[in-house]
Structures are given as C-alpha cells and as structure tokens.
C-alpha positions as CSV (number, residue, x, y, z in Angstrom):
1,X,15.1,-39.5,55.8
2,X,12.4,-41.2,53.8
3,X,12.9,-44.2,51.6
4,X,11.2,-43.9,48.3
5,X,10.2,-46.8,46.1
6,X,9.4,-46.8,42.4
7,X,6.5,-48.6,40.6
8,X,8.5,-51.8,40.0
9,X,9.6,-52.0,43.7
10,X,6.0,-51.3,44.8
11,X,4.6,-54.1,42.7
12,X,7.2,-56.5,44.2
13,X,6.0,-55.6,47.7
14,X,2.2,-55.3,47.3
15,X,0.4,-58.2,45.6
16,X,-2.0,-56.0,43.7
17,X,-2.2,-54.9,40.1
18,X,-1.2,-51.4,39.0
19,X,-4.9,-50.7,38.1
20,X,-6.1,-51.8,41.5
21,X,-3.5,-49.7,43.3
22,X,-4.4,-46.7,41.1
23,X,-8.1,-47.2,41.9
24,X,-7.4,-47.5,45.6
25,X,-5.3,-44.3,45.5
26,X,-8.1,-42.4,43.9
27,X,-10.5,-43.6,46.7
28,X,-8.0,-42.7,49.4
29,X,-7.5,-46.3,50.4
30,X,-3.8,-46.6,49.5
31,X,-0.8,-44.3,50.0
32,X,-0.6,-41.6,47.3
33,X,2.2,-41.6,44.8
34,X,4.0,-38.3,44.1
35,X,6.0,-37.1,41.1
36,X,9.7,-37.0,41.3
37,X,9.9,-35.9,37.7
38,X,7.4,-35.6,34.9
39,X,8.0,-39.3,34.1
40,X,8.8,-40.8,37.5
41,X,6.6,-41.4,40.4
42,X,7.4,-42.8,43.8
43,X,5.8,-43.9,47.1
44,X,7.0,-43.5,50.6
45,X,8.1,-47.0,51.7
46,X,7.1,-46.3,55.4
47,X,3.5,-45.3,54.3
48,X,3.2,-48.5,52.2
49,X,4.5,-50.7,55.0
50,X,2.1,-49.0,57.5
51,X,-0.8,-49.6,55.1
52,X,0.1,-53.3,54.8
53,X,0.4,-53.5,58.6
54,X,-3.1,-52.0,59.0
55,X,-4.6,-54.4,56.4
56,X,-3.0,-57.3,58.2
57,X,-4.4,-56.2,61.6
58,X,-7.8,-55.7,60.1
59,X,-7.7,-59.2,58.6
60,X,-7.0,-60.6,62.0
61,X,-10.2,-59.1,63.6
62,X,-13.3,-61.2,63.9
63,X,-15.7,-60.7,61.1
64,X,-18.9,-61.1,63.3
65,X,-19.6,-60.3,66.9
66,X,-18.8,-63.3,69.1
67,X,-16.7,-65.0,66.4
68,X,-13.5,-66.3,67.9
69,X,-10.3,-66.5,65.8
70,X,-8.1,-69.5,66.5
C-alpha cells in the first residue's frame, strides 16, 4: 500500500515553502498532490522520497567537466 502524507507532514520533510512546492508542481519538477476530499490533499511519500534522492544524487555530480568532487 501507499503511504500518504498531508501538507504539514510534507513541509516537515521537504525544506521548501508551500509556494515553491506549488510552483515546482506546476512545472512538473515535484511530485503532484492529489485530492483526498475537497479540502484535503496528499502526496505519495514514496514519490517524495524518490524526488529527494534524485535531487541528492544530482547535487553530488560534478558541475563542470573534469571537476573532481572530494
């Protein structure tokens, strides 16, 4: 089964503002929320964790050809 998280839980996990997350969602750069009810949205925890892992991996890549990361 999927583990769902609400907005408050998401903001404890991801160090971004609500506005930044919304903007990133609109651009397809962050996992999309979905409506549970008309007043409650949720995110799939696994998708959020995968997004964070991808961001972390990208941050570890050299930024220029030939640049070594210690």
